[in-house]
C-alpha positions as CSV (number, residue, x, y, z in Angstrom):
1,X,-4.9,15.8,19.9
2,X,-3.2,18.6,18.0
3,X,0.2,17.0,18.2
4,X,-1.1,13.4,17.5
5,X,0.7,11.6,14.7
6,X,0.3,8.0,13.7
7,X,3.0,5.7,12.4
8,X,2.5,7.0,8.8
9,X,2.8,10.6,9.9
10,X,-0.9,11.3,9.7
11,X,-2.0,14.0,12.1
12,X,-5.5,15.0,13.3
13,X,-5.6,17.3,10.2
14,X,-4.9,14.4,7.9
15,X,-7.5,12.2,9.5
16,X,-10.1,14.9,9.3
17,X,-9.4,15.4,5.6
18,X,-9.3,11.8,4.7
19,X,-12.6,11.2,6.4
20,X,-14.2,14.4,5.0
21,X,-14.9,15.9,8.5
22,X,-14.7,19.6,7.7
23,X,-16.1,20.5,11.1
24,X,-13.4,18.6,13.0
25,X,-10.8,20.0,10.6
26,X,-12.0,23.5,11.3
27,X,-11.8,22.9,15.0
28,X,-8.2,21.5,15.1
29,X,-7.1,24.2,12.7
30,X,-8.6,26.9,14.9
31,X,-6.6,25.3,17.8
32,X,-3.3,25.7,15.9
33,X,-2.8,22.3,14.2
34,X,-0.2,22.3,11.4
35,X,-2.0,22.3,8.0
36,X,0.8,21.7,5.6
37,X,2.6,18.7,7.1
38,X,3.1,15.8,4.7
39,X,2.3,12.2,5.5
40,X,2.2,9.0,3.5
41,X,-1.2,8.4,1.9
42,X,-1.7,4.7,1.6
43,X,-4.1,5.1,-1.4
44,X,-1.7,7.3,-3.3
45,X,1.5,5.6,-2.1
46,X,3.3,8.9,-1.6
47,X,3.9,11.6,0.9
48,X,1.3,14.3,0.5
49,X,-0.4,17.2,2.3
50,X,-3.9,17.4,3.7
51,X,-4.9,19.8,0.9
52,X,-3.8,17.3,-1.8
53,X,-5.6,14.5,0.1
54,X,-8.8,16.5,0.2
55,X,-8.5,17.5,-3.5
56,X,-7.9,14.0,-4.6
57,X,-11.0,12.8,-2.9
58,X,-13.1,15.8,-4.0
59,X,-13.7,17.1,-0.4
60,X,-14.4,20.7,-1.2
61,X,-15.4,21.7,2.3
62,X,-12.1,20.4,3.7
63,X,-10.2,22.2,0.9
64,X,-12.0,25.4,1.7
65,X,-11.1,25.2,5.4
66,X,-7.5,24.5,4.6
67,X,-7.2,27.3,2.0
68,X,-8.9,29.8,4.3
69,X,-6.5,28.8,7.1
70,X,-3.5,29.6,4.8
71,X,-2.6,26.2,3.4
72,X,0.1,26.4,0.7
73,X,-1.8,25.8,-2.5
74,X,1.5,25.3,-4.4
75,X,2.8,22.6,-2.1
76,X,3.8,19.5,-4.0
77,X,3.7,15.8,-3.2
78,X,6.5,13.4,-4.0
79,X,5.0,12.8,-7.5
80,X,5.4,16.6,-8.1
81,X,1.8,17.3,-8.5
82,X,-0.3,19.9,-6.6
83,X,-4.0,20.1,-5.6
84,X,-4.9,21.6,-9.0
85,X,-3.6,18.5,-10.7
86,X,-5.5,16.2,-8.4
87,X,-8.9,17.9,-8.4
88,X,-9.7,17.3,-12.1
């Protein structure tokens, strides 16, 4: 489950973030899942991280889990924006 990746590069972390499942996210992160891996977000049409996906959707609990786990808050997507740009 931790190494799962679909054809777009979504991992279990990405899926938990996109679906606002902070409890699942906390579990897979606690088991060592990568938190900063980029994948193609079909809604945004760009490669982006779980933190940016969560911020874009306003999923604060998922953002909190990722930040507390050490997610890179300065990581950029291919449009050169970060989570601060997306959460407004």
